[in-house]
C-alpha positions in Angstrom: 0.0 0.0 0.0 1.4 3.4 -1.0 2.0 5.9 1.8 -0.3 8.9 1.9 1.3 12.3 1.1 0.2 13.6 4.6 2.1 10.8 6.3 5.2 11.3 4.1 5.3 15.0 5.1 4.6 14.2 8.8 7.5 11.7 8.9 9.9 14.1 7.2 9.1 17.0 9.4 9.2 14.9 12.5 12.9 14.0 11.7 13.8 17.7 11.9 11.5 19.1 14.6 14.2 18.9 17.4 16.3 21.3 15.2 13.5 23.8 15.4 13.1 24.7 11.7 11.6 28.2 11.2 10.4 27.7 7.6 9.0 24.7 5.8 8.2 25.1 2.1 6.4 22.9 -0.5 7.3 23.7 -4.1 5.5 21.9 -6.9 7.6 21.3 -10.0 4.9 21.2 -12.6 7.1 20.3 -15.5 8.2 16.9 -14.1 5.3 16.5 -11.6 7.5 16.4 -8.5 7.3 18.0 -5.1 10.1 19.5 -3.2 9.9 20.0 0.6 12.5 22.4 2.0 13.1 22.6 5.7 15.1 25.6 6.9 16.3 26.9 10.2 19.5 27.9 12.0 22.2 25.6 10.6 19.5 23.6 8.8 18.7 23.5 5.1 17.3 20.2 3.9 15.5 19.7 0.6 13.8 16.4 -0.2 12.2 15.7 -3.6 9.3 13.4 -4.1 8.0 11.8 -7.2 4.5 13.0 -7.7 2.6 16.1 -6.6 1.8 16.6 -2.9 -1.3 18.7 -2.5 -1.4 21.7 -0.2 -3.9 20.2 2.2 -1.8 17.0 2.7 1.3 19.2 3.1 -0.2 21.4 5.8 -1.9 18.5 7.6 1.4 16.6 7.7 3.3 19.6 9.1 0.6 20.3 11.7 0.3 16.6 12.7 4.1 16.4 13.2 4.0 19.5 15.5 1.0 18.2 17.4 2.8 15.0 18.1 5.8 16.9 19.5 4.1 20.0 21.1 0.6 18.8 21.9 -2.7 20.4 21.1 -2.6 23.4 18.8 -5.3 26.1 18.6 -6.4 26.9 15.0 -6.8 30.6 14.4 -8.0 31.8 11.0 -6.2 35.0 10.0 -7.7 35.6 6.5 -9.2 33.7 3.6 -5.9 32.0 2.8 -3.9 32.3 6.0 -4.2 30.3 9.2 -2.1 30.1 12.4 -1.8 27.1 14.7 -0.4 27.8 18.1 0.0 26.9 21.8 2.2 28.1 24.6 5.3 26.7 23.0 5.0 27.1 19.2 3.2 29.2 16.6 2.8 27.9 13.0 1.7 30.3 10.2 0.4 28.9 6.9 0.9 31.1 3.8 -0.1 29.5 0.5 0.8 31.3 -2.7 -1.2 29.0 -4.8 -0.8 29.9 -8.4 3.0 29.9 -8.0 2.9 26.3 -6.7 4.6 27.3 -3.4 3.3 26.9 0.1 5.3 28.4 3.0 4.9 27.6 6.6 6.7 29.8 9.2 7.3 28.5 12.7 8.1 30.6 15.8 9.1 29.0 19.1 8.6 30.5 22.5 11.8 29.0 24.0 
C-alpha cells in the first residue's frame, strides 16, 4: 500500500523538529510532476524531492500533525481567507499559500 502524502510529510518534518526549523516550504515542479519539501532553520537547510505532486492540504496537515505529536494540542486561528495560524504556549505555525506559483510556505516561531 502506497504511503499517503500527509504521512510522508509528517514523517519528514518529525525528523527535523528537534532542530527547530523556522520555515518549511512545499514547491511543486509542474514540468516533471515532482514535489520538493524544503526545511530551513539555523544551521538547517534540507530539501527532499518526491516523485508526484503533494497537494497543499496534505502538506499542511502533515506539518501540523508532526507538530501536534511533539508540542501537543494546537489552537487553530483563521487569519484571512488563505492564512491560518496554529499555536499553543510553545510554538506558533503560520500557513501562507501562494497557490498559483505552486509554493506553500509555513513559518514557525518557538517561545523558547
